[in-house]
C-alpha positions as CSV (number, residue, x, y, z in Angstrom):
1,M,-0.2,0.1,-0.1
2,S,1.5,3.4,-0.7
3,K,1.4,6.1,1.4
4,V,-0.7,9.1,-0.1
5,E,0.7,12.6,0.4
6,T,-1.8,15.3,1.6
7,D,-2.0,18.7,0.3
8,N,-2.8,21.2,3.0
9,Y,-2.8,24.3,0.9
10,S,-5.5,26.7,2.0
11,A,-6.1,29.8,-0.2
12,F,-8.5,31.5,1.5
13,E,-7.2,31.1,5.1
14,G,-7.7,34.2,7.2
15,L,-10.2,35.8,4.8
16,N,-13.9,36.4,6.1
17,L,-15.8,34.9,2.8
18,S,-19.2,35.2,5.1
19,N,-22.0,37.3,3.5
20,A,-23.1,38.3,6.7
21,R,-22.1,41.8,8.1
22,G,-20.2,41.6,11.2
23,E,-21.5,43.7,14.3
24,D,-18.0,46.2,14.3
25,E,-18.0,46.4,10.4
26,S,-19.0,49.8,8.7
27,Y,-21.6,49.3,5.8
28,K,-18.8,50.7,3.6
29,L,-16.3,48.3,4.4
30,Y,-18.9,45.3,4.6
31,K,-19.5,46.5,0.7
32,L,-16.0,46.5,0.1
33,R,-15.4,43.1,1.5
34,I,-17.8,41.8,-0.4
35,K,-16.8,43.2,-3.8
36,Q,-13.2,42.1,-2.8
37,N,-14.5,38.3,-2.0
38,Q,-16.6,38.2,-5.2
39,K,-13.2,39.0,-7.4
40,I,-10.9,36.4,-5.4
41,L,-13.6,33.4,-5.7
42,S,-14.2,34.4,-9.6
43,M,-10.7,34.3,-10.5
44,Y,-10.2,31.1,-8.3
45,N,-13.0,29.8,-10.4
46,K,-11.3,31.0,-13.6
47,I,-7.9,29.8,-13.4
48,G,-8.4,26.7,-11.1
49,R,-6.7,25.7,-8.2
50,D,-2.9,24.6,-9.0
51,A,-2.9,28.0,-11.4
52,F,-4.0,30.1,-7.9
53,K,-1.7,27.9,-5.6
54,E,1.1,29.0,-8.1
55,L,-0.3,32.6,-7.9
56,F,-0.9,33.0,-4.2
57,P,1.6,30.0,-2.7
58,A,0.8,31.4,1.0
59,G,-2.6,32.1,0.4
60,V,-4.5,35.3,-0.6
61,S,-4.7,37.1,2.6
62,E,-0.7,36.9,2.7
63,Y,-0.6,38.4,-0.6
64,M,-3.1,41.3,0.4
65,K,-1.0,42.0,3.6
66,D,2.2,42.3,1.4
67,N,0.6,44.5,-1.3
68,S,-1.5,46.9,0.7
69,E,0.1,50.3,1.0
70,G,1.3,50.8,4.9
71,G,-1.8,48.9,6.6
72,E,-4.6,46.5,6.0
73,V,-7.3,47.1,3.1
74,E,-9.9,46.3,5.5
75,N,-9.0,49.0,8.0
76,N,-8.9,52.0,5.8
77,P,-12.1,51.9,3.5
78,T,-10.6,54.7,1.1
79,K,-7.4,52.7,0.1
80,S,-8.5,50.3,-3.1
81,T,-8.1,46.7,-3.0
82,P,-5.2,45.1,-4.4
83,N,-5.1,44.2,-8.1
84,L,-6.0,40.3,-8.2
85,D,-5.8,40.3,-12.2
86,P,-3.6,37.1,-12.9
87,L,-2.1,38.5,-16.1
88,K,-1.1,41.7,-13.8
89,I,0.6,40.0,-10.9
90,N,4.3,40.0,-11.0
91,K,6.0,36.9,-10.0
């Protein structure tokens, strides 16, 4: 019997994918988060898990933390969401 290697990659770890608005979340932040989630899920469904893993090896939340300007996007609604277009992402 061969040993099966499991892949513990979690692309969405640390993201709030819930459609419910949090009690401490403003309406602007809620709308921004929903729009951001739609972009992320759309790209994931379009390019597939393997290509998504190549683009975001540490997951989407790590990419967004690294590419936000001076802080997380969720904390400042005036900042735009990071570019998640797979054709424009520099590897």
